[in-house]
NUFI-171088 format. One record per residue (C-alpha): x, y, z. Coordinates in steps of 0.5 Angstrom, whole numbers, plus 500, padded with zeros to 3 digits. Layout:
XYZ/...
This chain:
578433129/580440128/576442135/579436138/586438136/585445138/583443145/589438146/594443143/591448148/591443154/598441152/601448152/598449159/601443162/608444159/608451163/608447169/612441167/617439161/616432160/609429159/607421157/601420153/598413153/593411147/592404147/586404142/590410138/584414138/588420137/593418132/590423127/592429131/599428132/602432126/598438128/600437135/607437133/606443128/603447133/607446139/614448136/618448142/616441144/619435141/614430140/617423140/613417138/613410140/614405134/616398137/622400141/623403147/630403147/630407141/626412145/630412151/637413146/634419143/632422149/639421152/643423145/638430144/637432151/642429156/641434161/633434160/633441159/627441153/620440153/618433151/612429149/612422148/606418145/605411147/600407143/600402149/597402155/601404161/601397164/604394158/609400158/614397163/620398159/618406159/617406167/624410168/622415163/615416165/618417172/621423170/615426167/607426168/602423164/597426160/590425159/585428154/580432158/576433152/574426150/572425158/565426160/564433162/562430169/564432176/568426178/572426171/574433173/576431180/580425177/583430172/585434178/588428182/591425176/598423179/594420185/590415181/593408181/596405175/591399175/586404173/589409168/584408163/579410167/576415162/574409158/572404163/566406168/568401173/575403173/572410174/569408180/574405183/579410181/575415185/574412191/582410191/584417191/578420196/581415201/588415199/589407198/593404192/587399190/580397192/580397200/572397201/573395209/578401209/574406206/568404210/572405216/575412214/568414212/565412219/571416223/569422220/563422215/563430214/570429211/568425205/561426204/561432201/566430196/562424194/556428193/559434190/562429185/555425184/558419187/553417192/550412188/556409186/558409194/551406195/552400190/559399193/556398200/550393197/555389193/560388199/555387205/548388202/547394206/542400204/545405208/548410203/551416206/548415213/553413218/549411224/545407219/551404216/554402223/547399225/547395219/554392220/554391228/547388227/550384221/555381226/550380231/546376226/552372224/554370231/548370236/543365237/537370236/533372230/530379233/535383230/535380223/531386220/536391222/542387219/546387213/544382208/551379208/551378215/558374215/561380211/559385216/562380222/568380218/568388217/567389225/572384227/577389223/574395225/575393232/582391231/584398227/579403230/577401236/575408239/571409233/568402234/566403241/563410240/558407234/557401238/555405245/551410241/547405237/546400243/542406247/536404243/536397244/537393250/542387248/543385256/536384257/536380250/541376252/538374259/531373256/535368251/537364257/543361252/550362253/552361246/552368244/559369240/557376237/562382240/558388237/555391243/558391250/551389253/552382250/558381255/554384261/548379259/552373259/556375265/549375269/547369266/554365268/553368275/546366276/548359274/554359279/549362284/543358283/546351281/546345286/553345290/554338287/553340280/557346280/564343277/560340272/556346270/563350270/566345265/560347261/561354262/568354261/568355253/564361254/568365259/574363256/572366249/569372252/575374256/579374250/574378246/574385244/570389250/574385255/581386252/579394252/578393259/571396258/568389261/571385266/570378266/576376271/571374277/566369273/572366268/576365274/570362278/569357273/576356272/577354279/571350280/573346273/580345276/576342282/572338278/578334275/580332282/577325285/578325292/576318293/582316289/586320294/584316300/587310297/594313295/601313299/605319301/609319294/603318290/599324293/606328292/606326285/599328284/600335287/606336283/605333276/605338270/597338270/597337278/593339284/597345285/593348279/587348283/591352289/593357283/586358280/583359287/589365288/587368282/580368283/581371290/585376287/580378281/575379287/579384290/581388284/574388281/571395280/565392277/559390281/557383279/551380280/550375286/558375287/557374295/553367293/558365288/564366292/561362297/560357293/567357290/570357297/566351299/568347294/575349295/575348302/572341300/578340295/583342301/580337306/579331301/586331298/589332305/585328310/589322308/595325309/595325316/595318318/600316313/605321315/604319323/609313320/613316314/613323315/616324308/613326301/620325298/627328299/627331306/628338306/634337311/637334305/637341301/644343303/647337300/643336294/642343292/647348295/654349292/659353295/662355288/662362284/656363280/651360285/645364288/640361293/634365293/630363299/623366300/619365306/612362304/613361297/608355295/609350290/604353285/608360286/614357284/610354278/609361276/616363276/618358272/612360267/615367267/622365266/620360260/616365257/622371257/628367257/631360254/634358261/634351263/629350269/628344273/622344278/622339284/619339291/622337298/618335304/618340309/621339316/615338321/613343323/613347317/614354321/619359319/625357324/624350323/624351315/629356315/634352319/633346314/637349309/643350313/649345313/649340319/643336323/637339324/634339332/628340335/627340343/623344348/626348353/622352359/616350355/619353348/620350342/628350340/631349333/638347333/643346327/649342328/648343335/648350335/641354337/638358331/634363335/633367329/636370322/642373325/644366327/642363320/646368317/652367321/652360319/651361312/657366312/662361315/660356310/662361304/656364302/655372302/648373305/643379303/636381303/632381296/631388297/639389297/640386290/634391287/638397290/645395287/646399280/647395274/654398273/656395280/653388279/657387272/663389276/662385282/664378282/659372282/661369289/656364292/650368295/644366299/638371298/633372303/626374302/620375307/615378303/609373303/610371310/609378312/603379308/600373311/601374318/599381318/593381314/587377316/583378309/583376302/588382301/594378303/592372299/591377293/598380294/603374294/603373287/607380286/613376289/613372283/616378279/621380285/624373284/624374277/627380277/633378282/635372277/635377272/639382275/644377278/645374272/648381270/654379275/655373272/651368276/649362272/646357277/640359281/636355286/629358288/626355294/622356301/622354308/615352308/608353304/602355306/594354307/589359305/582357307/575360309/575363316/574356320/568355323/567351330/567344327/574345324/577348331/580343335/581343343/588344344/592338347/592337354/599338358/602341351/606347353/607349346/600350342/600354335/594354331/597348326/601344331/603343338/609340341/610337348/615332351/615325349/613322356/608327357/601323357/596325353/588324352/588319346/583323341/582322333/582329332/590330332/596326330/602324334/609324330/614322335/622321335/622315330/618319324/622325325/629322325/626319318/626327316/633328318/631331325/634330332/628330336/629324341/625328347/620331343/613329340/609333335/601334334/597336328/590337327/587333321/586336314/585344315/583344322/587348327/588348334/584353338/590358339/590366340/593371335/595371328/591371321/585366322/585364314/593364313/596358316/603354316/606349320/601343319/600337315/598339308/600338301/600346300/604347307/609341306/611340299/617346298/619348291/626347289/627351282/634350279/635355274/641355269/643360265/649361260/655366261/654373259/658375253/662381252/659386247/659393245/654397249/648399246/644406247/637407245/633413243/626412245/620416241/613416244/607420241/606426245/600427246/597421244/591422240/589414238/589408242/593404238/600408237/607406235/613406239/620407236/626405238/633407235/639402237/646405237/652401238/659399235/656392233/654391226/649386229/646384235/647376237/643375241/638380240/636385246/629384248/626390250/619390253/614396253/609397258/604403259/601404266/597409270/598410277/602403277/596399274/597397267/593400261/596396255/598389254/606389255/609388248/616385247/621387241/627384238/632389237/636390231/641396230/638402227/631403227/625399231/618400232/612396235/605398236/602399243/594398244/592402250/585399253/580404252/576402259/583403263/585410260/578413259/577420263/585420264/590425262/596422263/600415262/607413263/611408259/616404261/621400256/625395260/631390258/628383259/635380260/638385265/631388268/634395267/629401265/631404259/627410259/621412263/616417260/610420262/606423256/599426255/592423253/588427248/583422246/575422244/571417247/565421248/558420244/558427243/563427238/560422233/558427227/551423226/547426221/540423224/
C-alpha cells in the first residue's frame, strides 16, 4: 500500500491546509492498513479512531482540544448513515474520501469537487455506480434526493446550462437511461424532442385519437403526470414548448375531424380551440327542441375545459360556450308544463328555493356578460346567442304566463312588500337597511354567496311580493312606515305613504329621518375613512343605491345587463365597512326586480288600453270606473286585489300585459323592464345579515413585499404583520389581487395572517399579462375592505418562441 498511502497522505496535507477537521468513513475497512503510516507522517494531525464508542471520541476531543484549535482526522469504520451519534462532530468538519481509489473519470472528479453537496444517502457513491449516477444529478440540479420530474423541468428551462456538464462528465448515457426508465423516452439531450415526446405522451394518455402515438413517450401515463406538474410549476416554459411544437401539427383540425368532445388532453392550445369549435357548432346546428338535452351532454366537457390549463392561464376563453351550455342546461331543468298547474305561492317557492329558477336568470346574465367581454371571435357566435336567447325567452314566458291570471284575484307571492317596515325595519343602533334600486333576487343570491365565502356572518334570504306596479316610486314607498296609497291626479299616478305624497327621494328621506333613521347614499359610505367609521356611532341607518336601475334605463343593449353584477361588490363593501362602525344587523332589499329580454317583436307588443291616462311599457293605470274594451291581452287588477297588498287604491285599477309582453309606449330601454307581472320583477329579495360585535384589539401594521421586476409568472408575496398582540384572534384575512387597467390578471389569493412573516404564491395568467410591462397589486383586508397597499411593479417575463434555445 505504499503508493496508496503516499497518495492519501499527500491528499490529506492539502485538505488540512483548507480545514482543521476531517471525518473519514470506511465501512468496509479498506484503508485500515494505511492508518499507522498516515498517523506517523502527519505529525501535526491527531488521528482519532472509532472503536465502538462515539462517546469516547467526543470526550477525547473535548478534553484534548476544547477550543478546536488543532487538526483532527476521525477514522470511522462505518458508513456515514450509520454514524448518527457522530453527526454533531461531523458538522464541525468535512468528509474525506480517498480520491486515489475512485475511478479516474470525469464524473468522479466532478463529485469529488462537489463533495459537500452530495446527499447523505449517496455518500458511498465511489463504490456504487447507481449511487454515483443519482449523486451526480442531485448535485447538478441541486436537489436533496432523486427528483426526476424536477430535473427534467429544470433541464427544459435552460438546456444549455446543464447539457455541457452532462456531456463533459460523460453522463449523457446515464441521462438517457433515466429518461427511458422514467417515461419511456429516447430523446437524450435534445430538449425539443424531449418535450415533444412528453407532450404527445399526455395526448396519447387522454385523447380519443391514436394518430400521434408514434410521437409519444412509451409510458404515456408517466408523461401525462409530468405535464400536469410542468403546467403547475413552470407554466411559461410549458407554454413556450407547447406552442413551438404545435406549430408543426394542426391539433385543432385533429379535434374537429374526430368529431368527439371526449378530449381530456391539455398539452396543446389547439385541443381547446378545436373543442370550442365543436361545442359552438353543436349548439348552432342542433334543432331548437333538442338544445337543453345537448347542453346537458356537453356540460361535462365545457366545465372540465374551463378549469383546465389553457383557460386558467387566460390563453383560451371558454366563458361564452361554457355559459351558453350552462344557461341551456338550467333551462332544461324547468318543466313549464308543471308551472301551469301551480298557484302563486308554489311559483314563488320554485323560483326562490336553493336550486330554484333564479339560477336560470343568473346563468343568462353571466352568459350575456361573457359575450360582452369576449375578445375571442367565436365561431357561429351570433347563431348560438340567438339559440340561447330564444330558449331564455321561452323560459320567461313559460313560467310567467300562468302568473297574470292568478294575480288578478290574489296579487301576492308571499309577504307583501308593504309589510317590510314592520317585518324588517328596526330603529335600533347597529341596524342598517340597504335599499338597491333594481336588485333582482338572483343578485341577492350572489351577495349571499360572496359574503358566505369570505365571512361567517349569519344570513337569511327571503322574498317579499312587490307592490304593484313594481316601479321605483311605488316600490321605494313600500319600505316606509304608513299605508301605501295609489291614485290618479291630472292623469298622473300619485304615490302616497301615510297620506303624504311621495313625489321623489326627498320626501322618502324626510319620512325615514322622522322615523329615526340616518339616510345616506351608498357612495357616501364609501367616501368615509375607516378612522371616521370606527369613531362614529352605529345609529339606525338607511343606505340608498340607484346603480342598477340607472344602468338599465340609460343603456339599450347588453352592456347594461352585463354591468349590474358589479353592484354586488358595492353592496358587500358597504356591509363590511359599516361593520367597522359597529353595525351588526343588515337588511339588503330593493324596490323591484326587473326583466331582461331580447328586443321584443311585434307579437309581444300590445296595444295600449283605450282611455287609460297612464300607459307605461309594463303597466297602465286608469280610474276604476273607466270602461275598457275587454281583451285577453292584458289583466286588470282592481282595488280589492290591491288592498290584499296593503295598498289603498280604491279609485284606481291597474292593467298589465301578460308574460313578457309590453304596451306600445315611447321611450326607455326596450330590453330592460320593470313594473309588470313576472317572478323576476315581483319577487323582491330581503337578505338579513347578522354579524358579531367587533372586539377591541391592538392595531396591526403590515409590510408588503412584492418582487420588482417580476421575472416569473408564479411569484411570492410576503407580508410581515406587526402588532402588540402575541397572537391574532381572530386572524386577519387579507386578499391579494393583481390587475392591469382594472382587469384581473390572477385569481385573488387570500391569506390568514399570523404575527410575523407570512407569504403566499400568486400565479399571473399568461394570456392576461403577455405584451404588458406593468401590473398593479392590491392587498385588501377582507373584513374592513380597506386597501393595505397598492403597488405597481414591472414585468420582465419572456413568453416568446425566440427564447427556446432548441438545438435542432
